[in-house]
C-alpha positions as CSV (number, residue, x, y, z in Angstrom):
1,M,-71.5,-22.1,-18.5
2,T,-74.7,-20.2,-17.5
3,F,-72.7,-17.2,-16.3
4,L,-70.5,-17.3,-19.4
5,T,-73.6,-17.4,-21.6
6,I,-75.2,-14.5,-19.8
7,A,-72.0,-12.5,-20.0
8,T,-71.6,-13.2,-23.7
9,L,-75.2,-12.1,-24.3
10,L,-74.6,-8.9,-22.3
11,A,-71.5,-8.3,-24.4
12,G,-73.6,-8.8,-27.6
13,I,-76.1,-6.2,-26.4
14,G,-73.3,-3.8,-25.6
15,I,-71.9,-4.3,-29.1
16,V,-75.1,-3.7,-31.0
17,T,-76.0,-0.7,-28.8
18,D,-72.4,0.6,-28.8
19,S,-72.5,0.7,-25.0
20,A,-69.1,0.5,-23.3
21,V,-70.9,0.3,-19.9
22,T,-72.8,-2.9,-20.9
23,V,-69.6,-4.4,-22.2
24,V,-67.8,-3.7,-18.9
25,G,-70.7,-5.3,-17.1
26,A,-70.3,-8.4,-19.3
27,M,-66.6,-8.5,-18.3
28,V,-67.5,-8.5,-14.6
29,V,-70.1,-11.3,-15.0
30,G,-67.8,-13.4,-17.1
31,P,-66.4,-16.4,-15.1
32,E,-63.6,-17.4,-17.4
33,F,-60.7,-16.7,-15.1
34,G,-61.6,-19.7,-12.9
35,P,-60.9,-22.2,-15.7
36,L,-57.9,-20.3,-16.8
37,A,-56.5,-20.3,-13.3
38,A,-57.3,-24.0,-13.0
39,I,-55.2,-24.7,-16.1
40,A,-52.3,-22.7,-14.6
41,V,-52.5,-24.5,-11.3
42,G,-52.8,-27.9,-13.0
43,L,-49.6,-27.2,-15.1
44,V,-47.5,-26.0,-12.1
45,R,-48.8,-28.6,-9.7
46,R,-48.7,-31.3,-12.3
47,R,-52.4,-32.1,-11.8
48,G,-53.4,-33.1,-15.3
49,I,-57.1,-33.7,-14.3
50,L,-57.4,-30.1,-13.1
51,A,-55.8,-28.6,-16.2
52,R,-58.0,-30.7,-18.4
53,R,-61.2,-29.7,-16.6
54,G,-60.3,-26.1,-17.0
55,A,-59.5,-26.5,-20.7
56,V,-62.8,-28.5,-21.3
57,A,-64.7,-25.7,-19.5
58,L,-63.3,-23.2,-21.9
59,V,-63.5,-25.3,-25.0
60,V,-67.1,-26.2,-24.4
61,G,-68.3,-23.1,-22.6
62,F,-67.2,-20.4,-25.1
63,P,-68.6,-22.1,-28.2
64,V,-71.9,-22.8,-26.4
65,A,-72.1,-19.2,-25.2
66,M,-71.2,-17.9,-28.7
67,I,-73.8,-20.1,-30.4
68,I,-76.6,-19.0,-28.1
69,T,-75.5,-15.3,-28.6
70,A,-75.5,-15.8,-32.4
71,V,-79.0,-17.3,-32.3
72,A,-80.2,-14.4,-30.1
73,T,-78.7,-12.0,-32.6
74,W,-80.3,-13.7,-35.5
75,L,-83.7,-13.5,-33.7
76,A,-83.1,-9.8,-33.0
77,V,-82.4,-9.2,-36.7
78,Q,-85.5,-11.0,-37.8
79,T,-87.6,-9.0,-35.4
80,G,-86.0,-5.7,-36.3
81,L,-84.3,-5.0,-33.0
82,V,-80.8,-5.1,-34.6
83,F,-79.6,-3.7,-37.9
84,D,-76.3,-4.0,-39.6
85,E,-75.8,-0.3,-39.4
86,L,-75.7,-0.5,-35.6
87,V,-72.5,-2.4,-35.6
88,E,-70.9,-0.5,-38.5
89,L,-71.3,2.8,-36.6
90,N,-69.7,1.5,-33.4
91,T,-67.1,3.8,-31.8
92,Q,-67.1,2.8,-28.1
93,T,-66.5,-0.9,-28.7
94,E,-63.9,-0.8,-31.5
95,F,-61.2,-1.9,-29.1
96,I,-62.7,-5.3,-29.0
97,Y,-61.7,-6.3,-32.5
98,Q,-58.4,-4.3,-32.7
99,P,-55.8,-6.6,-31.1
100,G,-52.2,-5.6,-30.8
101,V,-49.1,-5.7,-28.6
102,L,-50.9,-3.8,-25.8
103,S,-53.6,-6.6,-25.8
104,L,-51.0,-9.1,-24.9
105,I,-49.4,-6.8,-22.3
106,V,-52.8,-6.3,-20.6
107,A,-53.5,-10.1,-20.7
108,L,-50.2,-10.9,-19.2
109,R,-50.6,-8.4,-16.4
110,A,-54.2,-9.5,-15.8
111,G,-53.1,-13.1,-15.5
112,A,-50.4,-12.2,-13.1
113,A,-52.6,-10.0,-11.0
114,G,-55.4,-12.6,-10.9
115,M,-53.1,-15.4,-9.8
116,L,-51.5,-13.1,-7.2
117,S,-55.0,-12.2,-5.9
118,L,-55.9,-15.9,-5.6
119,T,-52.6,-16.9,-3.9
120,S,-52.7,-14.0,-1.5
121,R,-56.4,-14.5,-0.7
122,N,-57.3,-11.0,-1.8
123,S,-60.2,-11.8,-4.1
124,A,-61.4,-8.2,-4.2
125,D,-58.7,-7.5,-6.8
126,L,-60.2,-10.1,-9.2
127,V,-62.9,-7.6,-10.3
128,G,-60.2,-5.4,-11.8
129,V,-58.8,-8.4,-13.5
130,F,-62.2,-9.2,-15.1
131,I,-62.6,-5.6,-16.3
132,S,-59.1,-5.4,-17.8
133,V,-59.4,-8.2,-20.3
134,T,-61.7,-8.5,-23.3
135,T,-62.3,-12.3,-23.5
136,V,-66.1,-12.2,-23.1
137,P,-66.5,-9.1,-25.3
138,A,-64.4,-10.7,-28.0
139,A,-66.5,-13.9,-27.9
140,G,-69.6,-11.7,-28.1
141,Y,-68.3,-9.8,-31.1
142,V,-67.5,-13.1,-32.9
143,A,-71.1,-14.2,-32.5
144,V,-72.7,-10.9,-33.4
145,G,-70.3,-10.1,-36.2
146,G,-70.7,-13.5,-37.7
147,V,-74.5,-13.1,-37.9
148,L,-74.3,-9.6,-39.3
149,G,-71.5,-10.5,-41.8
150,E,-68.9,-8.2,-40.3
151,W,-66.0,-10.6,-41.0
152,S,-63.1,-8.3,-40.4
153,Q,-64.4,-7.6,-36.9
154,V,-65.0,-11.4,-36.4
155,W,-61.4,-12.3,-37.2
156,G,-60.0,-9.4,-35.2
157,S,-62.2,-10.4,-32.2
158,A,-61.2,-14.1,-32.5
159,V,-57.5,-13.1,-32.4
160,Q,-58.2,-10.8,-29.4
161,L,-59.9,-13.7,-27.7
162,M,-56.9,-16.1,-28.2
163,I,-54.4,-13.4,-27.2
164,N,-56.3,-12.9,-23.9
165,L,-56.7,-16.6,-23.1
166,V,-53.1,-17.5,-23.9
167,G,-51.7,-14.4,-22.2
168,I,-53.6,-15.0,-19.0
169,V,-52.7,-18.6,-18.7
170,L,-49.0,-17.9,-19.4
171,A,-48.7,-15.1,-16.9
172,A,-50.6,-17.0,-14.2
173,T,-48.5,-20.1,-14.7
174,V,-45.2,-18.3,-14.5
175,L,-46.3,-16.3,-11.4
176,L,-47.5,-19.4,-9.6
177,A,-44.4,-21.3,-10.5
178,V,-42.2,-18.5,-9.1
179,R,-44.2,-18.3,-5.9
180,Q,-44.1,-22.0,-5.4
181,W,-40.3,-22.0,-6.0
182,R,-39.8,-19.2,-3.5
183,H,-42.1,-20.2,-0.7
184,G,-42.0,-24.0,-1.1
185,R,-44.8,-26.2,0.0
186,R,-45.7,-25.2,3.6
187,P,-48.5,-27.2,5.2
188,S,-51.2,-25.2,7.0
189,A,-51.5,-25.4,10.8
190,A,-55.2,-25.6,10.4
191,P,-56.7,-28.7,8.8
192,M,-58.2,-28.1,5.4
193,G,-60.0,-31.4,5.0
194,R,-59.0,-34.5,3.0
195,G,-56.9,-33.9,-0.1
196,R,-56.5,-30.1,0.5
197,W,-53.4,-28.2,1.2
198,R,-52.8,-24.5,2.0
199,G,-49.3,-23.3,1.1
200,D,-49.5,-20.1,-1.0
201,G,-53.3,-19.4,-0.8
202,L,-54.5,-22.0,-3.3
203,G,-56.2,-25.1,-1.9
204,R,-55.3,-28.4,-3.3
């Protein structure tokens, strides 16, 4: 939750300053793929507790991060650090509140790439997954836009957020199910500890 809050705050700063670099930094810091992957693993492995924990992390984490970002934005407005005109003139961050078919395609590919990275133990590729999706920036835009009264951007960002969350989980679930079907459940030769299993790269 702390990382998600920091990431959303960074996204908010990137939005009001129209800084694509800061927005990308927020994407890298955002930890949301972990809970999304947990949901996918829970669905495929029929581990309801894991799926629920991932869902709760998102359902609680995003609203808390957005509320804190909204409060920070309000304080910035009151102190004169942020003006409505800053967001109205944005050009580098317009992609955040303009969802479309490509948004879903990117989310699906990011979800598949992220799960493939986890199951193949190649975590270096996860950075590319974080940068490719706009979950945290969309959450940041909802918070900032709500305070500044930019409601068209708020709704567009909210749709963008939902497209990314659903697309990532869907693709990650399908890819994990296919890999499990192809490779089966092969026990590791090395012990993983109580209650853990290594078959396709994901511990249980």
